C-alpha positions as CSV (number, residue, x, y, z in Angstrom):
1,M,27.7,-4.9,-2.3
2,N,25.2,-3.0,-0.2
3,I,21.6,-4.0,-0.1
4,L,20.3,-1.4,-2.5
5,A,22.9,-2.2,-5.1
6,S,22.0,-5.9,-4.6
7,I,18.4,-5.0,-5.4
8,H,19.3,-3.1,-8.5
9,S,21.2,-6.0,-9.9
10,R,18.5,-8.5,-9.1
11,I,15.2,-6.9,-9.9
12,P,13.9,-4.0,-12.1
13,V,11.9,-1.1,-10.8
14,A,8.7,-2.6,-9.5
15,V,5.8,-2.3,-11.8
16,A,2.9,-3.7,-9.9
17,L,1.7,-4.4,-6.1
18,F,0.0,-5.3,-2.7
19,A,-3.0,-5.3,-0.3
20,L,-5.8,-4.0,1.9
21,V,-7.4,-0.7,2.4
22,A,-10.7,1.1,2.5
23,V,-11.0,3.7,-0.2
24,A,-12.3,7.0,1.1
25,A,-13.9,9.9,-0.8
26,H,-11.4,12.7,-1.3
27,G,-11.6,16.4,-2.0
28,A,-11.6,17.5,-5.6
29,D,-8.3,18.0,-7.4
30,A,-6.2,17.6,-4.3
31,P,-4.8,14.7,-2.4
32,P,-7.1,13.7,0.5
33,A,-6.6,15.2,3.9
34,N,-5.1,12.0,5.2
35,A,-2.7,12.0,2.3
36,S,-1.3,15.4,3.2
37,A,2.0,16.3,1.6
38,V,3.1,17.7,4.9
39,K,6.3,15.8,5.9
40,Q,5.9,14.1,9.2
41,E,8.5,13.4,11.8
42,V,8.5,9.7,13.0
43,T,9.9,8.6,16.3
44,F,11.8,5.4,15.9
45,P,11.6,2.7,18.6
46,A,14.7,1.3,20.4
47,K,16.2,-0.9,17.9
48,R,17.1,-4.5,17.1
49,Y,16.7,-3.5,13.5
50,P,18.6,-2.3,11.5
51,P,20.5,-4.0,10.2
52,Y,17.5,-5.4,8.4
53,P,17.3,-9.0,7.1
54,E,16.2,-9.8,3.6
55,A,12.6,-9.4,4.4
56,W,10.7,-7.3,1.8
57,G,7.0,-7.8,2.4
58,Y,4.2,-9.6,4.1
59,D,0.6,-10.2,2.9
60,S,-1.8,-11.0,5.8
61,G,-4.3,-12.4,3.3
62,R,-7.0,-10.2,4.9
63,L,-8.6,-7.7,2.6
64,G,-11.5,-5.5,3.6
65,G,-12.3,-3.4,6.6
66,I,-9.7,-1.6,8.7
67,S,-6.2,-2.9,9.5
68,Y,-3.6,-1.6,12.0
69,L,0.1,-1.6,11.8
70,C,1.7,-2.4,15.2
71,S,5.3,-1.8,16.1
72,V,7.5,-3.0,19.0
73,K,10.5,-1.4,20.6
74,D,13.0,-3.5,18.6
75,G,11.8,-1.9,15.3
76,D,9.8,-4.8,14.0
77,F,6.3,-4.4,12.5
78,Y,3.1,-6.5,12.7
79,I,-0.2,-6.2,10.8
80,F,-3.2,-6.5,13.0
81,P,-6.4,-7.2,11.0
82,G,-8.8,-4.9,12.8
83,E,-12.3,-6.3,13.2
84,Y,-11.3,-9.9,12.5
85,F,-10.2,-10.5,16.2
86,K,-13.9,-10.9,17.0
87,D,-14.2,-14.1,15.0
88,V,-11.3,-16.1,16.4
89,P,-10.2,-17.3,19.9
90,K,-6.8,-15.7,19.4
91,T,-5.5,-13.3,16.8
92,K,-2.1,-14.4,15.4
93,I,0.2,-11.7,13.9
94,R,3.6,-12.2,12.4
95,G,6.7,-9.9,12.6
96,L,7.9,-8.6,9.2
97,F,11.6,-8.8,10.0
98,S,11.7,-11.4,12.8
99,G,9.0,-13.8,11.7
100,D,8.0,-14.0,15.4
101,I,4.3,-15.0,16.0
102,I,2.3,-13.1,18.6
103,E,-1.0,-14.4,19.8
104,L,-3.5,-11.9,21.2
105,P,-6.5,-13.1,23.2
106,P,-9.7,-11.2,22.5
107,K,-9.3,-8.8,25.4
108,E,-5.8,-7.6,24.3
109,A,-6.9,-7.5,20.6
110,E,-9.8,-5.2,21.6
111,T,-7.4,-3.0,23.5
112,A,-5.2,-2.8,20.5
113,V,-8.1,-1.5,18.4
114,R,-9.6,0.8,21.1
115,D,-6.5,2.2,22.7
116,G,-3.8,1.7,20.0
117,K,-1.7,-0.5,22.3
118,A,-1.6,-4.0,23.7
119,V,0.7,-6.1,25.8
120,S,2.4,-9.1,24.2
121,K,5.1,-11.6,24.9
122,L,7.5,-9.2,23.2
123,G,6.4,-6.2,25.2
124,Q,4.0,-3.5,24.4
125,L,2.6,-3.1,20.9
126,A,1.9,0.4,19.6
127,C,-0.8,0.1,16.9
128,R,-2.2,2.7,14.5
129,E,-4.8,2.4,11.7
130,Y,-3.4,2.5,8.2
131,Y,-4.7,6.0,7.5
132,N,-2.8,7.4,10.6
133,Y,0.5,6.7,8.9
134,P,2.0,9.5,6.8
135,S,1.3,9.7,3.1
136,S,4.4,11.7,2.6
137,L,7.9,11.3,4.0
138,T,11.5,12.2,3.4
139,L,14.1,9.4,3.5
140,P,17.5,9.8,5.1
141,N,19.1,10.3,1.6
142,G,16.8,13.3,0.9
143,Y,14.4,11.5,-1.4
144,T,10.7,12.3,-0.9
145,V,8.0,9.7,-1.2
146,K,4.4,11.0,-1.3
147,G,0.8,10.4,-2.4
148,A,-0.2,12.3,-5.5
149,C,-3.2,12.8,-7.7
150,V,-3.3,10.9,-11.0
151,G,-4.2,12.8,-14.2
152,G,-4.6,16.1,-12.4
153,S,-7.5,14.9,-10.2
154,C,-8.0,12.6,-7.2
155,Q,-11.7,12.3,-8.1
156,H,-11.8,9.0,-10.1
157,P,-11.4,5.4,-9.1
158,F,-7.6,5.2,-9.6
159,G,-7.0,8.9,-8.9
160,I,-4.3,8.6,-6.2
161,G,-0.8,7.2,-6.7
162,V,2.7,7.6,-5.5
163,E,5.5,9.9,-6.6
164,V,9.2,9.7,-5.6
165,L,11.3,12.9,-5.9
166,D,15.1,13.1,-5.7
167,Q,17.1,15.6,-3.6
168,D,16.4,18.3,-6.3
169,Q,12.6,17.6,-6.1
170,R,12.6,16.1,-9.6
171,I,10.0,13.3,-10.0
172,I,11.8,10.0,-10.8
173,V,9.0,7.5,-10.1
174,R,5.2,7.7,-10.6
175,K,3.2,4.6,-9.6
176,V,-0.4,3.4,-8.7
177,F,-0.9,0.6,-6.2
178,L,-3.7,-1.9,-7.1
179,Y,-5.2,-5.1,-5.7
180,L,-6.8,-7.7,-8.0
181,F,-9.7,-9.7,-6.4
182,E,-10.3,-13.3,-7.5
183,K,-14.0,-12.4,-8.1
184,P,-16.0,-9.2,-8.4
185,Q,-16.5,-7.4,-5.1
186,H,-18.5,-4.4,-3.9
187,I,-16.0,-1.6,-4.1
188,S,-16.5,2.0,-2.8
189,V,-15.0,4.4,-5.3
190,P,-14.6,8.2,-5.0
191,R,-16.6,10.7,-7.1
192,P,-16.8,14.5,-6.9
193,A,-19.3,15.8,-4.4
194,A,-21.2,17.5,-7.2
195,E,-21.9,14.0,-8.7
196,G,-23.1,12.6,-5.4
197,G,-19.9,11.5,-3.8
198,A,-18.5,8.0,-3.4
199,I,-20.5,5.1,-5.0
200,D,-20.4,1.3,-4.7
201,I,-19.7,-0.8,-7.9
202,L,-19.0,-4.4,-8.6
203,G,-15.4,-4.7,-9.7
204,R,-12.2,-6.8,-9.4
205,V,-9.6,-4.0,-9.1
206,F,-9.1,-2.0,-5.9
207,R,-6.9,1.1,-5.5
208,L,-4.6,1.1,-2.5
209,D,-4.0,4.5,-1.1
210,P,-0.4,5.3,-0.1
211,H,0.7,5.3,3.5
212,F,4.4,4.9,4.5
213,V,6.7,3.9,7.3
214,P,10.4,5.1,7.0
215,L,13.2,2.8,7.8
216,R,16.8,3.7,8.6
217,D,18.5,2.4,5.5
218,N,16.9,4.6,2.8
219,T,14.1,2.0,2.4
220,F,10.5,2.4,3.4
221,L,7.4,0.4,4.0
222,F,4.2,0.8,2.0
223,F,1.3,-0.1,4.2
224,G,-1.9,-0.9,2.4
225,G,-3.9,-2.2,5.2
226,G,-3.5,-6.0,4.8
227,A,0.0,-6.0,3.6
228,L,3.4,-4.4,3.9
229,V,5.8,-4.0,1.0
230,R,9.3,-2.6,1.5
231,F,10.9,-0.5,-1.3
232,D,14.2,1.3,-1.8
233,A,14.4,4.9,-2.8
234,Q,14.2,4.0,-6.5
235,F,11.1,1.9,-5.9
236,N,12.7,-1.4,-6.2
237,T,11.6,-4.4,-4.1
238,L,12.4,-8.1,-3.6
239,F,8.7,-8.8,-2.6
240,P,7.0,-10.9,-5.3
241,I,4.5,-8.5,-6.8
242,N,3.0,-8.3,-10.3
243,R,2.1,-12.0,-10.3
244,G,-1.0,-12.6,-8.2
245,H,-3.0,-10.0,-6.3
246,L,-0.7,-7.1,-5.7
247,F,0.3,-4.7,-8.5
248,V,2.3,-1.5,-8.9
249,V,1.7,0.0,-12.3
250,D,3.1,3.1,-14.0
251,T,0.9,6.1,-13.6
252,T,1.1,6.7,-17.3
253,L,-0.7,3.4,-18.0
254,I,-3.7,4.5,-15.9
255,E,-3.7,7.9,-17.5
256,E,-3.7,6.3,-21.0
257,I,-6.7,4.1,-19.9
258,Y,-8.6,7.2,-18.9
259,R,-7.8,8.8,-22.3
260,K,-8.9,5.8,-24.3
261,A,-12.1,5.3,-22.2
262,S,-13.1,8.9,-22.7
263,E,-12.7,8.7,-26.5
264,K,-14.7,5.5,-26.9
265,V,-17.4,5.3,-24.3
266,P,-18.7,7.3,-21.4
267,A,-15.9,7.0,-18.9
268,D,-17.8,5.8,-15.8
269,E,-16.4,3.9,-12.8
270,V,-17.4,0.4,-14.1
271,V,-15.8,0.9,-17.5
272,W,-12.5,2.1,-15.9
273,N,-12.4,-0.9,-13.6
274,Q,-12.9,-3.3,-16.5
275,L,-10.2,-1.6,-18.6
276,V,-7.7,-1.7,-15.7
277,Q,-8.6,-5.3,-15.1
278,E,-7.9,-6.1,-18.8
279,M,-4.5,-4.3,-18.5
280,I,-3.5,-6.5,-15.5
281,A,-4.7,-9.6,-17.3
282,T,-2.5,-8.8,-20.3
283,R,0.4,-8.3,-18.0
284,L,-0.2,-11.6,-16.3
285,D,-0.4,-13.5,-19.6
286,K,2.9,-12.0,-20.6
287,I,4.5,-13.2,-17.4
288,K,3.1,-16.7,-17.9
289,Q,4.5,-16.8,-21.5
290,E,7.9,-15.7,-20.4
291,K,8.0,-18.7,-17.9
292,R,7.3,-21.3,-20.6
293,P,10.4,-23.2,-21.8
């Protein structure tokens, strides 16, 4: 049984996610400039991978600020937590596929941030900030994965999600990536320029904008700053999501929340955040009940 068939037999289409990224204000009724639908060619490094091991995600535990995704020539990937290198004697980063630990002293860590490269025990690291990875790509099997506006507009707190299109350009998956904080945090959310642009609110739910890294087996990585999650072309994953902080929810659920909020109360950013948080809490309660004997 090949790896995708194995996934399909073991886990349903993922319904909720992972991780870290700064939300930027985007242009009205169109995906942001850094989420361009232009398909980008990606140069693969000399490979040790594939074949890929059963590694489907990694959460660095660092949320906030800017994160970088670093690659080495063997095809492995490392999350480098941006500004955090200033707070520790050495920055430790772990390979997604190998599990190898690389320790970067402050000088090399600063070089990774400033120049996008650093020297490690495994050779040179090539590092890019999360928003420099494409938000649209075509997999080897002809499927397209791309960022897309939710509910016809990118200009609301959960206004950017992901669509997967098959070879005939038919939409087969629509999802929104979310991160649930333990406690309310100051969150920057987009608003139309006519309404004053992005604002800060206190909330527990943070939208993760889509950025992707293609792999050679019809799977891809979603890079949300502080975490990587690997999906197949049908949006299945073996990474444990929907249970803690990382969620991938159907876009229709977000659109339904907008509709209900607009009918009952003024649909402002705080109300939307609370309603999405309640939806996630209901989902978590259901999972807990299913685990009880």
